N, C-alpha and C positions, 0 to 999 in steps of 0.2 A: 438522573433519569436512567433506568435500566434499558440496555441496548436490545433491540430485536430487529432482525433483518427485516427490511421493508422495501417498497417499490415506489417509484415516482407517481404511480397511479393511484396511490393511497392505500393500497393493500399491504398487509402484513403477512409475512412468510411464517409458516410454522416449523421451518428448519431450525435445528438447534444452533446454538453459537459454538462452533468448533474451534480448532486450531487455526492459526494464520501462518500460511508458508510464504516466506518472503524472499525475493530474489535480489541479490546484491550486485551492484555495478552492471547492470543490464543496458545501460546507456554509456557508450564510450566517452562522451565529453564529461559526464558526471564522475566517471572513474578518474579522469585526467584532472578534474578541478580539485579533487582531494589527493592528488599525488599517488593514486593507487594503481597498480597494474590492471590492464584489461584482462578478465579471465578468459581461458580458453573454453570453459564450460560454465553452465550456471552456477552461481555461488548461492547456496540455500541456507536459510536459517529459519527458526520458528518462533512466533509469539504465542503465548497461551491465550485462551479465551478471555482471561482476566484483563489482557491489554486493550480489549475492544470496547469503544465507548461511541456513542452517537456523534457524528460530526457536527450535527445542528446544535448540539449543546456547547457551552463555554469550554474551552481548552484549559485544564488545569496544569501548570508547569510544576514539576518537582521542585521543592525549595532546597536550596543548599547544596545542589548537586551539579552545579555548572551550566554552561550554556546548553540549551535545548534547540536543536536544529529541525527544521521542517524538511520533509521530502515528500513530494506529491506523486501519487502512483495510482495507475489503473488497477482496480480491484475486481476480482472474479468470484462470484459466489457459486459454490459447487452444489449441484442438486442431485448428483448420482454418484454412486461409488465408483472411483477410478484408481485401479491399482495394477501393477505389473506391466506387461506389454500391451499397450492400447493403440488403437488406430486414430487417424486424424478425426474420423467421424465420430468415434467414442468420446474423443476429448471435446469436441464442439458440442456433442449432445449433453455432456456433463455440466456445461455452463448454464446456471439458472439465471444469472444476473450479471450486469457489468456496471461497475461504480467507480468510486475514487476513494483513496485512503491517503491519511497522513501517517507516514512512517516517522514518528517522533523519535529522535536520537540524542541521548547525552554525549555529545561529540568528544568532550575532553576525557570522559571515562572511556569512551570506545577507543580513542587513540592510545590511552594508557593499557588497555586491555590487549589491544592489537600488538603493542610494542613488547608485551610480556608473553605473547603467544597464546592468550587465554580466550575462551569464548566471549561472544559479544552480548550475551542475553542481559547482563545487568544494565547495559546501555541502551538496548533496543526492546526489551520485553517487559518493562516495568508496568505497573497498573496504569492504564490510560494511554499507553504509548501507541495505540492504533485507532484514532478516530476513523470511523467509517461513514460514508454517505449512503443515502438510499441508492437503490439499483434500478436499472432499466432492463427491460426484456431483451435478451440478445438476438432475437429473431431479425434477420435483415441487416445486422451490423457487420461492416468490414473490419474484422478484428486486426487486420494488418495495417490499418490506416485510421486509427482512432486518435484524434488530437485531444490533448489535455493542457490545462493552464492553471496558474495560481496568481492571484494578485493579493497583496497586502497593503491595506490602507489606500487602495486604488491604484497602486503601482504594480506593474507586471513583474513578477519575480521568476516564475518558471513557465516555460511553454515547450511543448514537445509533442511527439506523436508515436504510436506504437510501430510506426514504419522505421523509427530509429533504433528500435531494440536489437540487441546483439542476437538474442534468441527470441523468435516470435511467440506469440501467446499460445498457439496450438502446440508448438515444439516444446515449449516450456511445461506445459501440462503433461505431455508424454514423458518428459524427462523427469519430473518431480514424481509421477506415479510409479516410476521404477524403484524409488527409494522410500517415499512416504505415501501410502495409500491415502487418497483423498476421500473424505466422507461427506455425505450430504450435510450442509451447514458449515463446512470448511470455507475458508477464503484464501485465495491466492493474490498476493500483491506482487507486481511485476517489474518493479525497479523505477527509478526516478530520473527524469532528465536533468540537465545542468542547471545551476541557479539556486542551490540549497543554501540556507543561511539560518541566522539565529532569530527565534521567536522572542518577542518582548511583551510584557504585560500590556494590555490595551489594545494590541494589534487586531485588526478586523481582516479576516481571511475569506477569500472567495475562491473555490475551486470549481472548475468547469469542464465538461465535455460539450464543446459547443453545439447547440441544437438539441442536446439530449438531457443535460444534467447541470444544475448549479446548486451548490450548497454554500451557505455563509455560515461562519463561526467567528467567534472572538476569543481572545486570550485573556484570561482572568488576570487582573493586576495581582503582582506578587506582593507579599507583605513587606 
């Protein structure tokens, strides 16, 4: 199925599918669980549009490339151009939707690339590496206190809140806009809480922003 931005009310967006700007280590406990230092400023990298797939469709794991880790993240759909020095109000207005993403990671490959001082893209930006949920309208949402969770086969694996982010959502957008101009249709994924782990063929995933959004997917069996 070809991905298109859509909303929980059943409407589809005519925004194009752009780049995905990702934020690494934005939850201190996640940084610690992987024995990574907690960054002093947001750690940014990009997934291309070819990484984006619908979360409601089955997740296809790359074969023969090692363990694939899940990382559940709050996703922000950008609806207006955002670049350079911007205000809090401009950053807030640029958010067209709030949803969830899975930042799929080839962890063994990432560890190898990190050890060599190389970029992460081979481990983070492969085709299908960014399943995205539907989005909810942002009006009235408390962006500083958005909960999120992931269950796998009915067991809670990740649970957190935007209140735990080292850099809050609006500050993130302002920081990103100074380096990467955000265009309508781009998505920002904002970091993952602790509890990441390996996906297995046949796993059933349910990601939730309680009271707002629930998406269910499954991992295709590997050959």
